[in-house]
C-alpha positions as CSV (number, residue, x, y, z in Angstrom):
1,Q,-2.7,14.0,16.6
2,V,-3.6,12.0,13.6
3,Q,-1.3,10.0,11.2
4,L,-2.2,9.5,7.7
5,V,-0.6,7.4,4.6
6,E,-1.8,7.7,1.7
7,S,-1.6,5.2,-1.1
8,G,-2.4,4.4,-4.7
9,G,-0.8,7.0,-7.1
10,G,1.1,6.0,-9.8
11,L,0.8,6.4,-13.9
12,V,-2.3,6.4,-16.1
13,Q,-3.1,7.5,-19.3
14,A,-5.7,9.9,-20.2
15,G,-9.3,9.2,-20.0
16,G,-7.6,6.5,-17.3
17,S,-9.0,6.3,-13.5
18,L,-7.2,5.6,-10.1
19,R,-8.4,5.5,-6.5
20,L,-6.5,6.9,-3.6
21,S,-6.7,5.3,-0.3
22,C,-5.5,7.4,3.3
23,A,-5.9,5.4,5.9
24,A,-6.2,7.2,9.4
25,S,-4.9,6.3,12.7
26,G,-4.4,7.9,16.3
27,S,-6.8,10.3,17.6
28,I,-10.0,9.5,14.7
29,F,-12.4,9.9,17.1
30,S,-11.7,14.1,16.7
31,I,-11.4,14.6,12.9
32,I,-13.6,17.3,12.0
33,V,-13.0,17.0,7.9
34,M,-11.3,14.9,5.9
35,G,-9.5,16.1,2.3
36,W,-7.6,15.4,-0.8
37,Y,-5.2,18.2,-2.0
38,R,-2.9,18.2,-4.8
39,Q,0.5,20.4,-5.6
40,A,1.6,20.2,-9.0
41,P,5.1,21.6,-9.8
42,G,5.5,25.4,-9.5
43,K,1.6,25.7,-8.1
44,Q,-0.1,26.1,-5.0
45,R,-1.3,23.0,-3.5
46,E,-5.1,23.2,-4.1
47,L,-7.9,21.3,-2.3
48,V,-9.2,18.8,-4.6
49,A,-12.3,17.4,-2.6
50,S,-13.2,17.2,1.4
51,I,-15.5,15.1,3.3
52,T,-16.8,16.0,6.9
53,S,-17.8,13.8,9.8
54,G,-21.5,13.6,8.7
55,G,-20.6,13.2,5.3
56,R,-20.8,16.4,3.5
57,T,-18.8,16.8,0.3
58,N,-17.0,19.6,-1.2
59,Y,-15.1,19.6,-4.6
60,A,-12.9,21.8,-6.7
61,D,-14.6,23.0,-10.0
62,S,-11.7,21.5,-12.0
63,V,-12.7,17.7,-10.7
64,K,-16.2,18.3,-10.2
65,G,-18.3,15.1,-12.3
66,R,-14.9,13.2,-11.9
67,F,-14.0,12.7,-8.9
68,T,-15.6,11.0,-6.2
69,V,-14.4,11.0,-2.2
70,S,-16.0,8.9,0.3
71,R,-14.9,7.5,3.6
72,D,-15.0,4.0,5.6
73,N,-15.5,4.3,8.9
74,A,-14.9,1.4,10.3
75,K,-11.5,1.3,8.4
76,N,-10.5,4.5,9.4
77,T,-10.0,5.0,5.8
78,M,-11.1,8.0,3.0
79,Y,-10.9,7.5,-0.8
80,L,-10.8,9.1,-3.4
81,Q,-12.2,7.8,-7.0
82,M,-10.7,9.6,-9.6
83,N,-12.2,9.1,-13.4
84,S,-11.5,10.7,-16.6
85,L,-8.1,11.5,-15.5
86,K,-6.4,14.2,-17.5
87,P,-2.7,15.2,-18.0
88,G,-3.7,18.4,-15.9
89,D,-4.7,16.4,-13.0
90,T,-0.9,15.4,-12.4
91,A,0.7,16.2,-8.7
92,V,1.5,15.0,-5.6
93,Y,-1.9,14.1,-3.8
94,Y,-2.3,14.9,-0.1
95,C,-4.4,13.8,2.9
96,S,-5.4,16.0,5.3
97,V,-7.6,15.5,8.6
98,R,-8.6,18.5,10.6
99,T,-9.4,18.1,14.5
100,P,-10.1,20.9,17.0
101,G,-6.4,21.1,17.7
102,S,-4.6,20.5,14.8
103,V,-4.5,19.9,10.9
104,D,-2.5,16.8,10.1
105,W,-0.6,15.9,6.7
106,G,0.3,12.5,4.7
107,Q,3.6,11.8,3.1
108,G,1.7,12.2,-0.4
109,T,1.4,9.8,-3.4
110,Q,2.1,11.0,-7.0
111,V,-0.1,11.0,-9.7
112,T,1.1,11.4,-13.4
113,V,-1.4,11.2,-16.3
114,S,-0.1,10.6,-19.5
115,S,-1.4,12.7,-22.6
């Protein structure tokens, strides 16, 4: 099992930037893919971006060109750089990892974008 702790959320004006961090511990050697998800009030949780152990990335169409996912293997940390934020990006952002035996989640961090 992998333990995940997100940080970096907050309140920002439209057009601004935030960087989220996700620190992983535990069975990190078995991680296949790491991802960022978000859930807005009244909506389903959706994938925002993911990065595999080999560095391959994937983005939701709604964030392409604005968000960048990366990972620092030495620090066991994944990041989400969010630029040109829009009110529609307001949500709780969750970090998730998939291993051969489980899917683990962080506790979430709130991102609020004001217009």
